[in-house]
C-alpha positions in Angstrom: -25.1 3.2 -7.4 -28.1 1.0 -8.3 -29.4 -1.2 -5.4 -28.3 -4.8 -5.6 -31.3 -6.9 -6.6 -30.3 -10.1 -8.4 -32.6 -12.2 -10.6 -35.0 -14.3 -8.7 -33.1 -17.6 -9.2 -30.0 -15.9 -7.7 -31.6 -14.6 -4.6 -30.8 -17.6 -2.4 -27.9 -16.9 0.0 -26.4 -20.3 -0.5 -26.6 -20.1 -4.3 -24.8 -16.7 -4.1 -22.1 -17.9 -1.7 -21.3 -21.2 -3.4 -21.8 -20.2 -7.1 -19.3 -17.4 -6.7 -16.5 -19.9 -6.1 -17.3 -22.6 -8.7 -15.1 -23.7 -11.6 -17.4 -22.2 -14.2 -17.2 -18.8 -12.6 -13.4 -19.0 -12.2 -13.1 -19.8 -15.9 -15.4 -16.9 -16.9 -13.5 -14.5 -14.6 -10.1 -15.5 -15.8 -11.2 -15.3 -19.5 -12.3 -11.7 -18.9 -9.3 -10.7 -16.8 -6.6 -11.3 -19.5 -5.5 -7.7 -19.4 -5.0 -7.7 -15.7 -3.3 -11.1 -15.6 -1.0 -10.4 -18.5 0.1 -7.1 -16.8 0.6 -8.7 -13.3 4.1 -9.3 -12.1 5.0 -11.2 -8.8 6.8 -9.2 -6.1 8.1 -10.1 -2.6 7.3 -7.6 0.1 9.7 -7.1 3.0 7.5 -6.8 6.1 10.3 -6.5 8.7 11.6 -9.0 11.2 12.4 -11.4 8.4 8.8 -11.8 7.3 8.1 -11.8 3.6 4.7 -11.7 1.8 4.1 -12.0 -1.9 1.7 -10.5 -4.3 0.9 -9.5 -7.9 1.2 -6.0 -9.1 -0.5 -4.8 -12.3 0.6 -1.4 -13.6 -0.7 0.7 -16.5 1.2 3.7 -17.9 0.0 7.2 -17.3 -2.1 6.1 -14.4 -3.5 9.0 -12.4 -6.2 7.2 -10.4 -4.0 5.4 -7.9 -3.3 1.9 -6.5 -5.8 -0.5 -5.0 -4.5 -3.1 -2.7 -6.7 -6.2 -2.4 -6.7 -8.8 0.4 -8.4 -12.2 0.0 -10.3 -14.2 2.6 -9.2 -17.2 4.7 -7.8 -20.0 2.6 -8.3 -17.9 -0.5 -5.4 -16.2 -2.5 -4.5 -13.4 -4.8 -5.9 -15.7 -7.6 -9.3 -16.4 -6.0 -12.2 -15.7 -8.4 -13.6 -12.8 -6.4 -10.2 -11.1 -6.1 -9.4 -11.5 -9.8 -12.9 -10.3 -10.8 -12.7 -7.1 -8.7 -9.1 -6.5 -9.6 -9.9 -6.9 -13.3 -12.8 -4.4 -13.2 -10.8 -1.9 -11.2 -7.8 -2.3 -13.6 -10.1 -1.7 -16.6 -11.4 1.4 -14.9 -7.9 2.8 -14.7 -6.6 1.8 -11.3 -3.3 0.0 -10.7 -3.7 -3.2 -8.6 -1.7 -5.1 -6.0 -3.2 -8.5 -5.0 -1.6 -9.4 -1.7 -1.3 -13.0 -0.5 -1.5 -13.4 3.3 1.1 -15.7 4.9 0.7 -19.3 3.9 -1.9 -18.5 1.2 -1.5 -19.1 -2.5 1.9 -20.7 -3.2 3.7 -18.8 -0.4 4.1 -21.5 2.3 7.9 -21.6 1.8 8.4 -17.9 2.6 8.0 -17.9 6.4 8.6 -20.8 8.8 5.9 -19.9 11.4 2.3 -20.8 10.6 -0.3 -18.2 9.6 -2.7 -17.0 12.2 -5.2 -14.2 12.0 -3.7 -12.2 14.8 -0.6 -11.5 12.7 -1.8 -7.9 12.0 1.6 -6.2 12.1 3.0 -7.9 9.1 -0.1 -7.0 7.0 0.2 -3.3 8.2 3.9 -3.4 7.3 3.1 -5.0 3.9 0.6 -2.2 3.1 3.0 0.5 4.1 5.8 -1.2 2.1 3.6 -1.6 -1.0 2.7 2.1 -0.9 6.4 3.1 -0.6 7.6 0.7 -3.3 5.0 1.5 -5.9 4.7 5.2 -6.4 1.1 6.2 -7.1 -0.9 9.4 -6.7 -3.4 7.7 -4.2 -3.7 4.5 -2.3 -6.8 2.4 -1.5 -7.3 -0.9 0.4 -10.1 -3.5 0.0 -10.6 -6.9 1.6 -13.0 -9.7 1.5 -14.2 -11.8 4.5 -11.1 -12.3 6.7 -9.3 -9.9 4.3 -12.0 -7.3 5.1 -11.4 -7.9 8.8 -7.7 -7.3 8.2 -8.4 -4.2 6.1 -10.5 -2.6 8.8 -7.9 -3.4 11.5 -5.2 -1.9 9.2 -7.4 1.2 9.1 -7.0 1.5 12.9 -3.2 1.5 12.7 -2.0 3.7 9.9 -2.3 7.0 11.9 1.1 6.1 13.3 2.6 5.4 9.9 3.7 7.7 7.0 1.2 6.2 4.6 -2.4 7.4 4.7 -4.9 5.5 2.5 -7.6 7.5 0.8 -10.3 4.8 1.6 -10.7 1.3 3.0 -13.6 -1.0 1.9 -14.4 -4.3 3.5 -16.7 -6.8 1.7 -18.6 -9.1 4.1 -15.8 -8.7 6.8 -15.4 -11.3 9.5 -16.9 -9.6 12.6 -17.0 -12.0 15.5 -14.8 -15.1 14.8 -16.2 -17.0 17.8 -19.8 -16.8 16.4 -18.7 -17.4 12.8 -16.8 -20.6 13.8 -19.8 -21.8 15.7 -22.1 -21.1 12.7 -19.6 -23.1 10.5 -19.8 -26.0 12.9 -23.6 -25.9 13.2 -24.7 -24.7 9.8 -24.8 -26.4 6.4 -21.9 -28.9 6.2 -20.8 -27.5 2.8 -19.2 -24.4 4.4 -17.5 -26.3 7.3 -16.2 -29.0 4.9 -14.9 -26.4 2.4 -12.8 -24.5 5.0 -11.7 -27.7 6.8 -10.5 -29.3 3.6 -8.7 -26.1 2.5 -7.0 -25.5 5.8 -6.0 -29.1 6.0 -4.5 -29.0 2.5 -2.6 -25.7 3.4 -1.1 -27.2 6.6 0.1 -30.3 4.6 1.7 -28.0 2.0 3.5 -26.2 4.8 5.0 -29.4 6.1 6.6 -30.0 2.7 8.7 -27.0 3.3 9.1 -27.2 7.1 8.9 -30.8 8.1 10.4 -29.9 11.5 7.0 -28.5 12.4 6.1 -32.2 12.9 2.3 -32.1 13.2 1.5 -34.5 10.3 0.4 -37.5 12.3 -1.8 -35.4 14.5 -3.3 -33.6 11.6 -4.5 -36.8 10.0 -6.7 -37.4 13.1 -8.4 -33.9 13.1 -11.6 -34.0 11.1 -13.4 -30.8 12.2 -12.5 -27.1 12.5 -13.0 -27.3 16.3 -10.6 -30.2 16.8 -8.1 -28.4 14.5 -8.3 -25.2 16.4 -8.0 -27.1 19.7 -4.8 -28.7 18.5 -3.1 -25.8 16.7 -4.0 -22.8 18.8 -2.2 -23.7 22.0 0.8 -25.1 20.1 1.3 -22.5 17.3 -0.2 -19.2 18.6 0.3 -17.2 21.8 -3.1 -18.2 23.0 -4.0 -21.1 25.3 -7.4 -21.9 23.9 -9.4 -21.4 20.7 -11.9 -18.9 22.1 -9.1 -16.6 23.3 -7.5 -16.7 19.9 -10.7 -16.1 17.9 -11.7 -13.3 20.2 -8.4 -11.6 19.7 -9.1 -10.6 16.1 -12.8 -9.8 16.5 -13.7 -6.3 15.2 -16.9 -5.9 17.3 -17.0 -3.8 20.4 -14.7 -0.8 20.6 -12.1 -2.0 18.1 -13.2 0.2 15.2 -13.3 3.3 17.3 -9.7 3.7 16.3 -10.3 3.9 12.6 -8.4 6.9 11.2 -9.2 6.5 7.5 -12.6 6.8 5.7 -13.8 3.2 5.7 -16.9 1.5 4.2 -18.4 -1.9 4.9 -20.6 -3.8 2.3 -22.4 -6.7 3.8 -25.5 -8.8 3.1 -28.4 -9.5 5.4 -28.5 -13.1 4.3 -24.8 -13.9 4.7 -24.7 -17.5 5.9 -21.1 -17.3 7.2 -20.8 -13.9 8.8 -24.0 -13.1 10.7 -25.3 -9.6 9.8 -26.7 -9.2 13.4 -23.2 -8.7 14.5 -23.0 -5.4 12.6 -25.0 -3.9 15.5 -22.0 -4.6 17.7 -19.6 -2.4 15.8 -18.3 0.8 17.3 -19.7 4.1 16.1 -17.1 6.1 14.2 -17.8 9.1 11.9 -15.2 7.7 9.5 -17.0 4.3 9.2 -20.1 3.8 7.0 -22.1 0.7 6.5 -24.0 -0.6 3.4 -26.3 -3.6 4.0 -27.9 -5.3 1.0 -30.9 -7.7 1.3 -29.2 -10.3 -0.9 -25.7 -11.3 -1.7 -24.7 -14.3 0.5 -21.1 -14.4 1.6 -19.0 -12.4 -0.9 -21.3 -13.4 -3.7 -23.3 -10.4 -5.0 -23.8 -12.1 -8.4 -26.0 -9.7 -10.3 -26.9 -11.8 -13.5 -26.7 -15.2 -15.0 -23.3 -14.4 -16.6 -22.1 -14.3 -13.0 -20.9 -10.7 -13.0 -20.4 -9.3 -9.5 -22.2 -6.2 -8.4 -19.5 -5.5 -5.8 -16.9 -5.0 -8.5 -18.8 -1.9 -9.8 -19.4 -0.8 -6.2 -15.7 -0.7 -5.5 -15.1 1.3 -8.6 -17.8 3.8 -7.5 -16.5 4.1 -4.0 -12.9 4.6 -5.0 -13.7 6.9 -7.8 -15.9 9.1 -5.5 -13.0 9.2 -3.0 -10.6 10.2 -5.8 -12.8 13.1 -6.9 -13.3 14.3 -3.3 -9.5 14.3 -2.7 -8.8 16.3 -5.8 -11.4 19.0 -5.0 
């Protein structure tokens, strides 16, 4: 696979990170993803204990390559530009696709009464297992972006105890140390903090429309930063007494990834302004885990030309195709 070196005007980390989520790129991606979008059908996934998650499945006849499950980042959705872009390219390359919405993401706030939090790993593991059982395919793959990459790698530590074994897991710019990332959002360029604060606030308000008994509307109106939101919601709506305990609970640094039992691959950028690449040195060593670090790319950007094509789309195809060939040998 050719090294990722974007044109000079696209080498700035903030340009990569911000441009990848703009309206012009969304329009361009959706225009080129008509085949995927027309083939996609909505499905509810039973995750056990009354939990339901929703996603979009795109199937093509006579598929022998397998199914790729994609997980978006925090406050993204199955219809985020980066998800649709990768899904479309993988679909065109012959893979079936399931784009999974995490709890309270996309238009799924009505499905479960309790609020989303990032420690809810069991329901994502159960969703992956259920998808693999429900949609028969010769092989199964999992990829996630940002928080979705964090979830994907944690899923890879759990599936040894389940019937389903994925061929490969790929994490794009996975969230590594949430405490440090939250600090960088608070102290870095306001554009990132404001983006996530606005989207989380909007999501919480949407939740109240379906479950007004949660009764946090008046308090939410007073919370203007991610720190104040975490300070209010963590002790009231998670099992944790303070934000740092909660954020630390889904970090994947330290020994966490020692338990990976599936070939897994991380793609990150040195210049990522959201997830600091220095934290990659804190990951456990595991023979099943490989790391690919590019000089440029920003946070889940990897835009390789002025038509806003993503290099990571082709990288996913290459990684999953290579895995497919190895498994058939």
